[in-house]
C-alpha positions in Angstrom: -71.0 53.9 -18.0 -68.6 55.6 -15.5 -71.0 56.2 -12.7 -68.7 58.6 -10.7 -68.8 61.3 -13.4 -72.4 61.1 -14.6 -75.2 63.5 -13.6 -78.1 62.1 -11.5 -80.6 62.9 -14.2 -78.6 60.7 -16.6 -78.8 57.8 -14.1 -82.6 58.4 -13.7 -83.2 58.5 -17.4 -81.1 55.3 -18.1 -82.9 53.5 -15.3 -86.3 54.3 -16.7 -85.1 53.3 -20.2 -84.0 49.9 -18.8 -87.2 49.3 -16.8 -89.7 50.6 -19.3 -91.4 48.3 -21.7 -90.8 48.7 -25.5 -94.2 47.2 -26.3 -96.0 50.1 -24.7 -97.1 48.8 -21.3 -96.8 51.0 -18.2 -94.0 51.4 -15.6 -94.9 52.7 -12.2 -93.0 55.3 -10.1 -93.7 55.0 -6.4 -92.7 56.9 -3.3 -94.5 54.9 -0.6 -92.9 56.5 2.5 -93.3 60.3 2.7 -91.1 62.1 5.2 -93.1 65.2 5.9 -96.8 64.3 5.6 -96.7 64.4 1.8 -99.1 62.1 -0.1 -97.9 58.8 -1.3 -96.6 59.1 -4.8 -97.9 56.5 -7.4 -97.8 57.5 -11.1 -97.7 55.4 -14.2 -95.9 56.2 -17.5 -95.0 54.4 -20.7 -91.8 54.6 -22.7 -93.0 57.4 -24.9 -93.5 59.5 -21.7 -90.0 59.0 -20.2 -89.2 62.8 -20.5 -92.2 63.6 -18.3 -91.3 60.7 -15.9 -87.7 62.0 -15.5 -88.9 65.5 -14.7 -91.4 64.0 -12.2 -88.7 62.0 -10.4 -86.1 64.9 -10.4 -88.8 67.2 -8.9 -89.7 64.7 -6.2 -86.1 63.9 -5.4 -85.1 67.5 -5.2 -88.0 68.3 -3.0 -86.7 65.7 -0.5 -90.1 64.8 0.8 -89.8 61.0 0.3 -87.5 58.4 1.9 -86.9 56.9 -1.5 -88.2 56.8 -5.0 -88.8 53.5 -6.7 -89.9 52.0 -10.0 -91.6 48.7 -10.9 -89.2 46.0 -12.2 -91.7 44.6 -14.6 -94.3 46.1 -17.0 -97.8 46.6 -15.6 -101.2 47.2 -17.0 -102.7 50.6 -16.8 -104.2 50.9 -13.3 -106.0 54.0 -12.3 -105.8 55.6 -8.8 -103.8 52.8 -7.0 -100.5 50.9 -7.1 -100.3 47.9 -9.4 -100.5 44.5 -7.7 -98.9 41.2 -8.6 -102.0 40.5 -10.7 -101.4 43.6 -12.9 -97.9 42.6 -14.0 -97.8 41.7 -17.7 -94.6 39.6 -17.7 -91.3 39.1 -15.9 -88.5 41.2 -17.3 -86.0 41.4 -14.4 -84.7 39.4 -11.5 -83.4 41.6 -8.7 -80.6 40.4 -6.4 -80.5 42.7 -3.4 -77.5 42.5 -1.1 -78.4 44.3 2.0 -76.0 45.0 4.9 -77.1 43.8 8.3 -77.7 47.0 10.4 -80.3 48.5 12.8 -83.8 48.8 11.4 -84.8 52.1 9.7 -81.2 53.3 9.4 -78.8 54.0 6.6 -75.7 51.9 6.3 -72.3 52.9 7.6 -69.6 53.2 4.9 -68.1 49.8 5.8 -71.5 48.1 5.7 -72.3 49.8 2.4 -69.0 48.6 0.8 -69.4 45.1 2.2 -72.8 44.8 0.3 -71.2 46.1 -2.9 -68.4 43.6 -2.5 -70.9 40.8 -2.0 -72.6 41.8 -5.3 -69.2 41.6 -7.0 -68.7 38.1 -5.6 -72.2 36.9 -6.7 -71.8 38.4 -10.1 -68.4 36.6 -10.6 -69.9 33.3 -9.4 -72.9 33.5 -11.7 -70.7 34.4 -14.6 -68.7 31.2 -14.0 -72.1 29.4 -14.1 -72.7 30.7 -17.6 -75.0 33.6 -16.7 -75.0 36.7 -18.9 -73.9 40.1 -17.6 -76.3 41.9 -15.3 -77.0 45.6 -14.6 -75.0 46.5 -11.5 -76.2 49.3 -9.2 -75.6 50.9 -5.9 -78.9 51.3 -4.0 -77.5 53.9 -1.6 -77.2 51.4 1.3 -76.4 48.2 -0.5 -75.8 46.6 -3.8 -78.1 45.4 -6.6 -77.8 43.0 -9.5 -80.5 43.1 -12.2 -80.6 40.1 -14.5 -82.7 40.3 -17.6 -85.6 37.8 -18.0 -88.1 36.9 -20.7 -90.7 34.9 -18.7 -94.5 35.0 -18.2 -96.0 36.2 -15.0 -97.0 32.9 -13.5 -96.8 31.3 -10.0 -94.3 28.9 -11.5 -92.0 31.9 -12.6 -92.3 33.4 -9.1 -91.4 30.1 -7.5 -88.4 29.8 -9.9 -87.1 33.3 -9.0 -87.7 32.8 -5.3 -85.8 29.5 -5.5 -82.8 31.2 -7.2 -82.7 33.9 -4.5 -82.9 31.3 -1.8 -80.0 29.4 -3.3 -78.0 32.6 -3.4 -78.9 33.4 0.2 -77.6 30.0 1.3 -74.3 30.5 -0.5 -73.6 34.2 0.1 -75.5 35.5 3.2 -73.7 35.8 6.5 -73.8 38.0 9.6 -72.6 41.0 7.6 -74.6 41.0 4.3 -77.8 39.2 3.5 -79.3 38.3 0.1 -82.9 39.4 0.3 -85.3 36.6 -0.7 -88.4 38.7 -0.3 -88.0 40.5 -3.7 -89.4 37.8 -5.9 -93.0 38.9 -6.3 -94.0 40.3 -9.7 -94.9 43.9 -8.6 -91.7 44.4 -6.7 -90.2 47.8 -6.9 -86.6 48.7 -7.0 -84.7 51.9 -6.2 -84.9 54.4 -9.0 -81.1 54.8 -9.5 -80.0 58.4 -9.5 -82.2 59.4 -6.5 -81.2 59.8 -2.9 -81.9 57.1 -0.3 -83.1 58.9 2.8 -83.5 56.1 5.3 -83.4 57.0 9.0 -81.5 60.1 10.2 -78.9 61.7 8.0 -75.8 61.5 10.2 -72.0 61.5 9.6 -71.8 57.9 10.6 -74.9 56.8 8.7 -75.4 59.3 5.8 -78.0 59.4 3.1 -76.5 58.5 -0.3 -77.5 58.8 -3.9 -78.2 55.5 -5.6 -76.3 55.0 -8.9 -76.0 52.7 -11.9 -72.5 51.2 -11.8 -72.4 49.0 -14.9 -74.9 48.5 -17.6 -74.4 46.0 -20.5 -74.9 47.4 -24.0 -77.6 44.8 -24.6 -78.9 42.9 -21.5 -79.3 39.2 -22.5 -82.1 37.2 -20.8 -81.0 34.4 -18.4 -81.8 31.0 -20.0 -84.6 29.2 -18.1 -82.3 26.2 -17.6 -79.7 28.4 -15.8 -82.4 29.6 -13.5 -83.6 26.1 -12.8 -80.0 24.9 -12.2 -79.5 27.6 -9.6 -82.9 26.9 -7.9 -82.1 23.1 -7.9 -78.7 23.7 -6.3 -80.5 24.8 -3.1 -81.9 21.2 -2.8 -78.5 19.7 -3.6 -76.7 21.8 -1.0 -79.1 20.9 1.8 -79.5 17.1 1.1 -76.9 16.3 3.7 -78.5 18.5 6.3 -80.0 16.7 9.3 -83.1 18.9 8.9 -83.6 17.9 5.3 -86.0 15.1 6.4 -88.5 17.8 7.4 -90.1 19.3 4.3 -90.2 23.2 4.2 -93.4 24.8 5.3 -94.3 25.7 1.7 -94.6 21.9 1.0 -96.8 21.0 3.9 -100.4 20.0 3.2 -100.9 22.2 0.2 -104.5 23.4 -0.2 -104.1 23.7 -4.0 -106.0 27.0 -4.2 -105.1 29.9 -6.5 -104.7 33.3 -4.8 -108.0 34.4 -6.3 -109.8 31.2 -5.1 -108.3 31.5 -1.7 -109.5 35.1 -1.4 -113.0 34.1 -2.4 -113.2 31.3 0.0 -111.7 33.2 2.9 -114.0 36.2 2.4 -117.1 34.0 2.1 -116.4 31.9 5.3 -118.2 32.6 8.6 -115.2 34.8 9.7 -115.0 36.4 6.3 -115.7 39.9 7.7 -112.6 39.6 9.9 -110.5 38.5 7.0 -111.7 41.3 4.8 -111.1 43.9 7.6 -107.5 42.7 8.1 -107.0 42.5 4.4 -108.0 46.1 3.9 -105.9 47.2 6.9 -108.8 48.0 9.2 -108.1 47.1 12.8 -108.0 48.9 16.1 -105.2 47.0 17.9 -101.5 46.6 17.6 -100.1 46.4 14.0 -98.1 43.3 14.8 -101.1 41.5 16.3 -103.0 42.4 13.1 -100.2 41.0 11.0 -100.3 37.7 12.9 -104.1 37.5 12.8 -104.1 37.8 9.0 -101.2 35.2 8.8 -103.2 32.8 11.0 -106.1 33.0 8.5 -103.7 32.6 5.5 -102.0 29.7 7.2 -105.3 27.9 7.4 -106.5 28.6 3.8 -103.1 28.0 2.1 -102.6 24.7 3.9 -99.5 26.2 5.7 -97.9 27.2 2.4 -95.3 29.8 3.5 -94.6 31.0 0.0 -98.3 31.6 -0.8 -98.9 33.2 2.6 -96.1 35.7 1.9 -97.4 36.4 -1.6 -100.9 37.0 -0.3 -99.8 39.1 2.6 -97.9 41.4 0.3 -101.2 42.1 -1.6 -103.0 43.2 1.6 -103.1 46.7 3.1 -101.1 45.6 6.1 -97.9 45.3 4.2 -95.2 47.8 5.2 -91.4 48.0 5.2 -91.1 46.2 8.5 -92.1 42.9 6.8 -88.7 42.6 5.1 -86.5 43.9 8.0 -84.3 41.3 9.7 -85.5 40.8 13.3 -83.7 37.5 14.1 -80.1 38.3 13.3 -78.9 34.8 14.5 -80.9 33.0 11.9 -81.2 36.0 9.5 -85.0 35.8 9.5 -87.1 38.8 8.6 -90.1 40.0 10.6 -92.3 38.6 7.9 -90.7 35.2 8.0 -91.0 35.1 11.7 -94.7 36.0 11.6 -95.4 33.4 9.0 -93.5 30.7 10.9 -95.4 31.6 14.1 -98.7 31.3 12.3 -97.8 28.0 10.7 -96.7 26.6 14.1 -100.1 27.5 15.5 -102.2 26.0 12.6 -102.6 22.3 13.5 -105.6 21.6 11.1 -105.2 23.6 7.9 -107.8 23.7 5.2 -107.8 20.8 2.7 -109.4 20.9 -0.7 -110.4 17.3 -0.2 -112.7 18.3 2.7 -116.0 20.2 2.6 -115.6 24.0 2.8 -116.0 25.2 6.4 -119.1 27.5 6.9 -118.8 28.8 3.3 -121.5 31.2 2.2 -122.2 33.3 -0.9 -119.0 34.1 -2.9 -118.1 37.6 -3.9 -118.5 38.6 -7.5 -115.4 38.8 -9.7 -115.4 42.6 -10.0 -115.2 43.0 -6.2 -112.4 40.5 -6.0 -110.5 42.6 -8.6 -111.0 45.8 -6.6 -109.5 44.3 -3.5 -106.6 42.6 -5.2 -105.6 45.7 -7.0 -105.9 48.0 -4.0 -102.6 47.4 -2.3 -99.1 49.0 -2.5 -96.4 46.5 -2.6 -93.2 48.1 -1.3 
């Protein structure tokens, strides 16, 4: 497809055709950040309803009331009245590689920054092709570059870990002070820019203009990446860091694992003596500073996960505290996001994390399964 001569509606339709599920499950359109007091947009469709979805997206985009319009990468179950969570994802169909230019928070990219991110996508695509990977969907997000690689994997914690490991390996190889490979896009309910719509981040200025996202290249038949190729890429991160002086220190995600599933962790945390505090933070109810609330929830997650950074990040994204700031780089020297810095701070302060081998601390009555489902499905992951 020649993206420079195609109408936005064609990009939108093609995007939804790529991201919709042929077996009939739902895809979800979201606009989580209204500009002018409009309500958050969350609507589900299936492939037979693409015509209606296209009209919905065009109307919302033309209205200009949202900072951006997005679509779920993976098929989701039919969820009424709320955004789908990681637990609602049916399977893993796409891996997103997001090349994001380093720039001030809440701003659009300058043209040089924008082009640098697109060029980095080209370099990653060429390198992965040399590794035997199939052709990806290539897209312009409006501020950076996207590669979407087809997958055919179940929605499991193992799959999420595999994808996260691949992104971490690419970050090590291709991130620098100009462009960063975002490693925070590995969770199942992740949304991606709905290509063909305008990215309205920050003020629309001559130096940092709003741009329309576009599909650049779409293979005729996207081929799933073989699992062994994904594993090789993930494992290459370990090989690349073996000679590092810091390699003798295990990453935070490997420290004193508590061996609790997300659902079990939620049940235990909410049933503990400070369970009301946990539930309040989880549901976004606090009266103080937002950053202080973020750290407070991460302190609790650090304890219950056994200082497992990956699980802490995954759990936090399911809470009502999640917002765009979580994925914004705040430590430009080490290219750490606000979320990574908050998690690291919580882990550093948790000297005696929970262990499954010890009696549960002050644990009371557990919440019934239906209540657990309501809380887990009540968040918007953006």
